[in-house]
C-alpha positions in Angstrom: 37.8 84.1 33.8 40.7 82.0 32.8 43.8 82.6 34.3 46.3 83.9 31.3 49.3 85.8 31.2 51.6 85.5 28.7 55.4 85.2 29.9 57.7 87.8 29.0 61.3 86.8 27.8 60.3 83.5 28.7 63.7 81.6 27.1 66.0 84.9 27.7 64.9 84.5 31.7 65.1 80.1 31.3 68.3 80.5 29.7 69.8 82.9 32.3 69.0 81.0 34.7 70.9 77.7 33.7 68.7 75.1 35.4 70.7 72.5 36.9 68.3 69.4 36.9 68.7 68.6 40.9 68.8 72.2 41.8 66.0 74.3 43.9 64.6 76.7 42.1 62.1 79.8 43.1 59.8 81.8 41.2 59.0 84.9 43.5 56.1 85.9 41.2 54.5 82.5 40.4 51.6 83.9 38.3 50.3 81.6 35.9 53.7 79.7 36.0 54.7 80.2 32.7 58.1 80.6 33.5 57.7 78.1 36.4 56.5 75.4 33.9 59.9 75.8 31.8 61.9 75.2 34.9 59.8 72.0 35.9 60.5 70.7 32.8 64.4 70.8 33.2 64.0 69.3 36.8 64.9 65.9 37.6 63.2 64.0 40.1 65.4 65.5 42.8 64.7 68.9 41.6 62.8 71.1 43.4 60.4 74.5 42.4 59.0 76.8 44.9 56.6 78.9 43.4 55.4 82.6 45.3 52.4 84.4 44.6 50.2 86.7 46.9 47.0 86.4 44.3 44.7 83.5 45.2 43.6 83.1 41.6 47.4 83.1 40.6 47.9 80.0 43.2 44.6 78.2 41.9 46.1 78.2 38.4 49.6 77.4 38.8 48.4 74.6 41.0 46.8 73.3 37.8 49.5 74.1 35.7 52.1 72.3 37.2 49.9 69.0 38.4 52.2 67.1 36.3 54.8 68.2 38.6 53.4 68.1 42.0 55.9 65.7 43.5 58.5 68.5 43.1 56.7 71.8 43.2 55.7 73.8 46.5 53.6 76.5 46.0 53.3 79.1 48.8 50.6 82.0 49.5 52.8 85.0 50.1 54.6 88.3 49.2 58.4 87.6 47.5 59.6 90.0 50.4 59.0 87.0 52.9 60.8 84.6 50.5 64.0 83.7 52.8 61.5 83.3 55.6 59.1 81.2 53.7 62.2 79.1 52.7 63.8 78.5 56.2 60.3 77.3 57.6 60.6 74.3 54.9 64.2 73.7 55.8 65.6 75.4 52.9 68.2 77.9 53.3 70.3 78.0 50.1 68.8 77.8 46.3 70.3 77.8 42.5 68.4 80.2 40.8 65.4 82.7 41.4 63.3 84.4 39.3 61.0 87.8 39.4 58.8 88.9 36.7 57.4 92.2 38.2 54.4 94.3 37.6 50.9 93.4 37.1 49.5 90.2 35.2 47.7 89.8 32.2 44.6 88.4 34.4 44.8 91.0 36.9 44.6 93.7 34.0 41.7 91.5 32.0 39.6 90.9 35.1 38.0 94.1 35.4 36.4 93.6 38.8 40.1 93.5 40.1 40.3 97.3 39.3 43.5 97.7 37.7 42.1 99.0 34.3 41.3 102.2 33.2 39.3 100.4 30.2 36.2 99.9 32.2 34.1 101.7 34.9 34.9 99.4 37.9 35.3 99.8 41.7 38.7 101.4 42.8 40.5 98.0 44.2 44.3 97.4 42.5 45.2 94.9 45.3 47.5 92.4 44.2 46.5 90.4 47.5 43.0 90.5 48.4 43.5 90.0 52.1 44.9 93.8 52.4 42.1 95.7 53.8 43.2 99.0 51.9 42.4 99.8 48.3 43.2 102.0 45.6 39.6 104.0 46.7 41.5 104.3 49.9 44.6 106.3 48.5 42.3 108.3 45.9 39.9 109.6 48.8 42.6 109.6 51.7 45.6 110.8 50.8 46.4 114.4 51.3 47.1 116.6 47.4 50.5 116.9 48.2 51.0 112.8 49.1 48.8 112.3 45.8 51.3 115.0 44.0 54.3 112.7 45.3 53.1 109.3 44.2 52.0 110.5 40.8 55.1 112.6 40.3 57.3 109.7 41.6 55.6 106.4 40.6 53.6 107.7 37.6 56.4 110.4 36.2 53.5 112.2 35.2 54.2 115.8 34.5 51.2 117.1 35.2 51.1 115.5 38.4 50.5 118.7 40.7 46.9 119.4 38.6 46.0 115.9 38.6 46.3 115.7 42.4 44.5 119.2 42.8 41.5 117.9 40.3 41.1 114.5 42.7 41.1 116.5 45.6 38.2 118.9 44.1 36.1 116.3 42.9 36.5 114.0 46.2 35.3 117.3 48.1 31.9 116.8 46.3 31.6 113.4 46.7 33.8 110.3 47.1 35.6 108.8 44.0 34.4 105.0 43.9 35.1 103.6 40.3 38.1 103.7 37.7 35.6 105.2 35.1 35.2 108.3 37.5 39.0 108.8 38.4 39.7 108.4 34.7 37.0 111.3 33.7 39.2 113.4 36.8 42.5 112.8 35.1 40.9 113.5 31.9 40.2 117.0 33.1 43.2 117.8 34.9 45.2 117.0 31.3 45.2 120.0 28.5 43.0 118.8 25.5 46.3 118.9 23.1 48.3 116.4 25.2 45.4 113.6 25.5 45.8 113.4 21.8 49.2 111.6 22.2 50.6 109.1 24.3 48.1 106.6 24.8 45.3 107.1 28.0 46.1 110.0 29.8 45.1 108.0 33.3 47.7 105.3 32.7 50.7 106.8 34.5 48.5 107.8 37.8 47.0 104.1 37.9 50.2 103.2 37.8 51.6 105.4 40.6 48.6 104.3 42.9 49.0 100.7 42.3 53.0 100.9 43.0 51.7 102.5 46.1 49.1 100.5 47.5 51.1 97.4 46.8 54.6 98.8 48.3 55.8 97.5 45.1 59.2 99.8 44.8 59.7 98.9 48.8 59.2 95.6 48.6 61.9 95.2 45.5 64.4 97.4 47.4 64.2 95.5 50.6 64.0 92.1 49.2 67.1 91.9 46.4 69.9 91.5 48.6 68.8 88.9 50.9 67.8 86.9 47.8 71.2 87.2 46.5 72.7 86.0 49.9 70.6 82.7 49.7 71.8 81.5 46.3 74.6 79.1 46.0 78.1 79.7 44.4 77.3 80.2 40.3 73.2 80.3 41.6 72.0 82.9 39.6 69.1 85.7 40.1 66.7 86.8 36.9 64.8 89.8 37.3 62.0 91.3 34.7 60.8 94.9 35.4 58.5 96.9 33.3 59.1 100.3 34.3 62.5 102.6 34.8 61.9 102.8 38.5 61.8 99.3 38.7 64.9 98.6 36.7 66.9 101.7 38.0 66.4 99.7 41.6 67.7 96.1 40.3 70.8 97.8 38.2 72.0 99.7 41.5 71.7 96.9 43.8 73.3 94.0 41.2 75.9 96.4 40.8 76.3 97.3 44.9 76.6 93.5 45.4 78.9 93.0 42.8 81.7 96.2 43.9 80.3 97.1 47.2 83.5 98.6 48.1 83.1 102.6 49.6 86.9 103.4 49.9 87.5 106.9 48.3 88.9 106.2 44.6 92.1 107.6 45.9 92.8 104.6 48.4 95.4 102.5 46.7 93.5 99.4 48.3 90.5 98.6 49.6 90.2 98.8 53.4 86.5 98.7 54.1 86.5 94.8 54.1 83.5 94.7 51.8 83.2 91.8 49.6 81.9 91.0 46.4 79.0 88.7 46.4 79.1 88.1 42.4 79.0 89.4 39.0 76.4 90.8 36.6 75.8 89.0 33.7 73.9 91.5 31.8 75.7 94.5 31.3 72.8 95.9 29.5 69.6 94.6 30.5 68.0 91.8 27.6 65.0 93.1 25.8 62.5 91.3 24.0 63.0 90.7 20.0 60.9 91.8 17.2 58.8 88.7 17.2 58.0 88.8 20.5 56.7 92.6 20.6 54.5 92.0 17.9 53.1 88.8 19.5 52.9 90.0 23.2 52.2 93.9 23.2 52.6 93.9 27.1 56.4 93.1 26.4 57.2 96.5 25.3 58.9 97.8 28.2 60.1 94.6 30.1 63.9 94.6 30.5 65.7 91.5 32.4 68.9 91.2 34.5 70.9 89.0 35.7 73.1 88.5 38.6 75.4 85.3 39.5 76.4 84.8 42.7 80.2 83.9 43.6 81.1 82.8 47.2 84.7 83.8 48.0 
């Protein structure tokens, strides 16, 4: 299957990056290279793009899409949490811009055998990096009821989390849960009939929770943003696109803390903690898709873009 992914908030993100022709830019979630292609179009022969992705299908697709710019492009198979280390290995200690387009790609959702979808009956996988030995099936069949409840409540924000976790444990006591279809049926049984009629597929939130837990998406994000801000050149920007409130909250809070890191009590007349601001939050409110984009790409619906600009003091 061809790797297809319609880049969300494309124009807004490229505008937000303010690409310098001779600059160095990093796409930490390369995917199908939609954003990266637009960055490359704005680079001179001296400019450089580093693309990072953990999905081998994305790496192959991006390599083809960026073929015309191969002299300026370096593609790395890794998780963006390793960005600083991977750049240092290549002698790069500072960059002019960083982009993260979080969540799962259209290709991963549409390729049934990857196990992200609840629309077809396929093995429970959900690995963004297929080198990971653990799958969604391992979480579903091995986590305790309280652990399942925690992730479905916290990462899926599902009010029926307790009942879903209970039903999963009852079902797997009879036989292991192997496929997405089996899991969907169990989730349906855990949700009251009248609630199933609204709000889309009842399995959506649980699938999201399992995917986030398996791929450690929130931990990776929390542990990576500060280091990325540190390697930005003066005036360099980081653009982050999120797809649900948990990710957006993390980005918003980390950006704010980097703008105003002071921990002195409010009654202190002057700052004595010595913590210096690393820059400014460009987006006081997140940038969201316009009506046209929402019509053209339904997966853009929950996307939000936040931008931070480095200011070296």
